[in-house]
A tleap script that builds the chain and sets N, CA, C and O, in Angstrom:
source leaprc.protein.ff14SB
mol = sequence {
  NMET ILE ARG LYS VAL ILE ALA LEU ALA CYS
  ALA ALA ALA THR LEU LEU LEU ALA ALA CYS
  ASN THR ILE GLN GLY ALA GLY LYS ASP ILE
  GLU ARG GLY GLY GLU LYS LEU GLN GLY ALA
  ALA GLU LYS ALA LYS CGLN
}
set mol.1.N position { -1.505 0.257 16.892 }
set mol.1.CA position { -0.627 -0.488 16.009 }
set mol.1.C position { -1.176 -0.515 14.584 }
set mol.1.O position { -0.449 -0.278 13.620 }
set mol.2.N position { -2.478 -0.810 14.470 }
set mol.2.CA position { -3.108 -0.871 13.151 }
set mol.2.C position { -3.030 0.490 12.472 }
set mol.2.O position { -2.780 0.565 11.269 }
set mol.3.N position { -3.240 1.557 13.220 }
set mol.3.CA position { -3.189 2.902 12.635 }
set mol.3.C position { -1.804 3.206 12.073 }
set mol.3.O position { -1.683 3.846 11.029 }
set mol.4.N position { -0.767 2.752 12.758 }
set mol.4.CA position { 0.591 2.966 12.271 }
set mol.4.C position { 0.822 2.209 10.966 }
set mol.4.O position { 1.452 2.726 10.043 }
set mol.5.N position { 0.311 0.986 10.894 }
set mol.5.CA position { 0.456 0.170 9.684 }
set mol.5.C position { -0.271 0.827 8.518 }
set mol.5.O position { 0.254 0.909 7.408 }
set mol.6.N position { -1.488 1.294 8.786 }
set mol.6.CA position { -2.267 1.949 7.731 }
set mol.6.C position { -1.584 3.235 7.288 }
set mol.6.O position { -1.515 3.508 6.089 }
set mol.7.N position { -1.084 4.023 8.217 }
set mol.7.CA position { -0.398 5.266 7.873 }
set mol.7.C position { 0.857 4.982 7.051 }
set mol.7.O position { 1.145 5.693 6.088 }
set mol.8.N position { 1.590 3.959 7.422 }
set mol.8.CA position { 2.786 3.585 6.674 }
set mol.8.C position { 2.422 3.123 5.269 }
set mol.8.O position { 3.095 3.482 4.302 }
set mol.9.N position { 1.369 2.334 5.153 }
set mol.9.CA position { 0.928 1.857 3.838 }
set mol.9.C position { 0.480 3.022 2.959 }
set mol.9.O position { 0.773 3.043 1.763 }
set mol.10.N position { -0.218 3.977 3.533 }
set mol.10.CA position { -0.651 5.153 2.759 }
set mol.10.C position { 0.544 5.979 2.304 }
set mol.10.O position { 0.572 6.465 1.174 }
set mol.11.N position { 1.517 6.138 3.167 }
set mol.11.CA position { 2.713 6.893 2.802 }
set mol.11.C position { 3.474 6.180 1.680 }
set mol.11.O position { 3.955 6.818 0.743 }
set mol.12.N position { 3.577 4.871 1.784 }
set mol.12.CA position { 4.261 4.099 0.746 }
set mol.12.C position { 3.505 4.189 -0.576 }
set mol.12.O position { 4.120 4.329 -1.633 }
set mol.13.N position { 2.182 4.111 -0.524 }
set mol.13.CA position { 1.376 4.212 -1.743 }
set mol.13.C position { 1.558 5.576 -2.393 }
set mol.13.O position { 1.639 5.678 -3.617 }
set mol.14.N position { 1.623 6.617 -1.581 }
set mol.14.CA position { 1.825 7.966 -2.116 }
set mol.14.C position { 3.163 8.065 -2.839 }
set mol.14.O position { 3.246 8.638 -3.926 }
set mol.15.N position { 4.197 7.514 -2.244 }
set mol.15.CA position { 5.513 7.543 -2.881 }
set mol.15.C position { 5.531 6.728 -4.173 }
set mol.15.O position { 6.126 7.142 -5.168 }
set mol.16.N position { 4.881 5.577 -4.150 }
set mol.16.CA position { 4.839 4.749 -5.353 }
set mol.16.C position { 4.081 5.440 -6.472 }
set mol.16.O position { 4.495 5.379 -7.629 }
set mol.17.N position { 2.980 6.094 -6.145 }
set mol.17.CA position { 2.207 6.787 -7.163 }
set mol.17.C position { 2.990 7.963 -7.742 }
set mol.17.O position { 2.903 8.247 -8.936 }
set mol.18.N position { 3.743 8.634 -6.903 }
set mol.18.CA position { 4.529 9.762 -7.379 }
set mol.18.C position { 5.648 9.299 -8.304 }
set mol.18.O position { 6.089 10.052 -9.172 }
set mol.19.N position { 6.104 8.074 -8.123 }
set mol.19.CA position { 7.230 7.574 -8.903 }
set mol.19.C position { 6.815 6.940 -10.228 }
set mol.19.O position { 7.650 6.794 -11.120 }
set mol.20.N position { 5.551 6.562 -10.378 }
set mol.20.CA position { 5.156 5.866 -11.608 }
set mol.20.C position { 4.833 6.859 -12.710 }
set mol.20.O position { 4.409 7.981 -12.435 }
set mol.21.N position { 5.032 6.451 -13.952 }
set mol.21.CA position { 4.868 7.346 -15.091 }
set mol.21.C position { 3.646 7.037 -15.938 }
set mol.21.O position { 3.288 7.848 -16.792 }
set mol.22.N position { 3.001 5.919 -15.741 }
set mol.22.CA position { 1.865 5.565 -16.582 }
set mol.22.C position { 0.683 5.132 -15.737 }
set mol.22.O position { 0.833 4.788 -14.564 }
set mol.23.N position { -0.485 5.153 -16.342 }
set mol.23.CA position { -1.688 4.702 -15.645 }
set mol.23.C position { -1.575 3.223 -15.316 }
set mol.23.O position { -1.991 2.798 -14.238 }
set mol.24.N position { -1.024 2.442 -16.214 }
set mol.24.CA position { -0.854 1.013 -15.964 }
set mol.24.C position { 0.080 0.790 -14.776 }
set mol.24.O position { -0.187 -0.055 -13.923 }
set mol.25.N position { 1.157 1.537 -14.724 }
set mol.25.CA position { 2.092 1.435 -13.603 }
set mol.25.C position { 1.427 1.821 -12.287 }
set mol.25.O position { 1.681 1.206 -11.251 }
set mol.26.N position { 0.572 2.845 -12.334 }
set mol.26.CA position { -0.134 3.267 -11.119 }
set mol.26.C position { -1.059 2.162 -10.635 }
set mol.26.O position { -1.155 1.914 -9.433 }
set mol.27.N position { -1.736 1.501 -11.553 }
set mol.27.CA position { -2.631 0.410 -11.187 }
set mol.27.C position { -1.885 -0.726 -10.507 }
set mol.27.O position { -2.350 -1.283 -9.513 }
set mol.28.N position { -0.733 -1.059 -11.051 }
set mol.28.CA position { 0.077 -2.134 -10.454 }
set mol.28.C position { 0.577 -1.731 -9.067 }
set mol.28.O position { 0.586 -2.542 -8.141 }
set mol.29.N position { 0.991 -0.475 -8.935 }
set mol.29.CA position { 1.478 0.007 -7.643 }
set mol.29.C position { 0.366 -0.032 -6.597 }
set mol.29.O position { 0.590 -0.441 -5.458 }
set mol.30.N position { -0.824 0.392 -6.988 }
set mol.30.CA position { -1.955 0.396 -6.062 }
set mol.30.C position { -2.306 -1.028 -5.655 }
set mol.30.O position { -2.601 -1.295 -4.490 }
set mol.31.N position { -2.274 -1.941 -6.626 }
set mol.31.CA position { -2.586 -3.339 -6.333 }
set mol.31.C position { -1.586 -3.927 -5.337 }
set mol.31.O position { -1.981 -4.604 -4.387 }
set mol.32.N position { -0.314 -3.676 -5.548 }
set mol.32.CA position { 0.716 -4.179 -4.616 }
set mol.32.C position { 0.536 -3.590 -3.218 }
set mol.32.O position { 0.661 -4.291 -2.213 }
set mol.33.N position { 0.244 -2.301 -3.174 }
set mol.33.CA position { 0.026 -1.652 -1.881 }
set mol.33.C position { -1.157 -2.254 -1.145 }
set mol.33.O position { -1.111 -2.456 0.069 }
set mol.34.N position { -2.216 -2.539 -1.886 }
set mol.34.CA position { -3.391 -3.174 -1.280 }
set mol.34.C position { -3.081 -4.555 -0.755 }
set mol.34.O position { -3.563 -4.948 0.307 }
set mol.35.N position { -2.277 -5.294 -1.499 }
set mol.35.CA position { -1.901 -6.639 -1.052 }
set mol.35.C position { -1.092 -6.570 0.235 }
set mol.35.O position { -1.304 -7.366 1.151 }
set mol.36.N position { -0.175 -5.627 0.304 }
set mol.36.CA position { 0.643 -5.472 1.517 }
set mol.36.C position { -0.229 -5.080 2.711 }
set mol.36.O position { -0.050 -5.591 3.817 }
set mol.37.N position { -1.163 -4.175 2.476 }
set mol.37.CA position { -2.049 -3.734 3.545 }
set mol.37.C position { -2.935 -4.884 4.015 }
set mol.37.O position { -3.175 -5.042 5.211 }
set mol.38.N position { -3.411 -5.675 3.079 }
set mol.38.CA position { -4.242 -6.824 3.422 }
set mol.38.C position { -3.443 -7.823 4.246 }
set mol.38.O position { -3.952 -8.365 5.228 }
set mol.39.N position { -2.213 -8.069 3.862 }
set mol.39.CA position { -1.360 -8.981 4.617 }
set mol.39.C position { -1.099 -8.485 6.029 }
set mol.39.O position { -1.099 -9.267 6.980 }
set mol.40.N position { -0.879 -7.189 6.163 }
set mol.40.CA position { -0.639 -6.624 7.490 }
set mol.40.C position { -1.892 -6.742 8.358 }
set mol.40.O position { -1.797 -7.001 9.558 }
set mol.41.N position { -3.050 -6.552 7.758 }
set mol.41.CA position { -4.304 -6.661 8.512 }
set mol.41.C position { -4.523 -8.109 8.976 }
set mol.41.O position { -4.972 -8.345 10.097 }
set mol.42.N position { -4.207 -9.062 8.113 }
set mol.42.CA position { -4.354 -10.469 8.484 }
set mol.42.C position { -3.416 -10.833 9.641 }
set mol.42.O position { -3.809 -11.560 10.553 }
set mol.43.N position { -2.190 -10.334 9.602 }
set mol.43.CA position { -1.239 -10.606 10.684 }
set mol.43.C position { -1.714 -9.981 11.991 }
set mol.43.O position { -1.542 -10.562 13.063 }
set mol.44.N position { -2.310 -8.796 11.898 }
set mol.44.CA position { -2.769 -8.104 13.103 }
set mol.44.C position { -3.952 -8.824 13.743 }
set mol.44.O position { -4.133 -8.761 14.959 }
set mol.45.N position { -4.758 -9.511 12.928 }
set mol.45.CA position { -5.916 -10.238 13.464 }
set mol.45.C position { -5.490 -11.439 14.289 }
set mol.45.O position { -6.198 -11.832 15.216 }
set mol.46.N position { -4.361 -12.020 13.974 }
set mol.46.CA position { -3.923 -13.252 14.646 }
set mol.46.C position { -3.329 -12.967 15.946 }
set mol.46.O position { -2.907 -13.886 16.647 }
savepdb mol mol.pdb
quit
């Protein structure tokens, strides 16, 4: 289950990075992706 979540998060991050046009936008996209991944990991622990 965790592997699927991580794979999905990586795929989403790849799409977000491909869609952004600036370094600042990439940083924000990466930060959001990390937050989502962290939230999914916390839910999986419970």
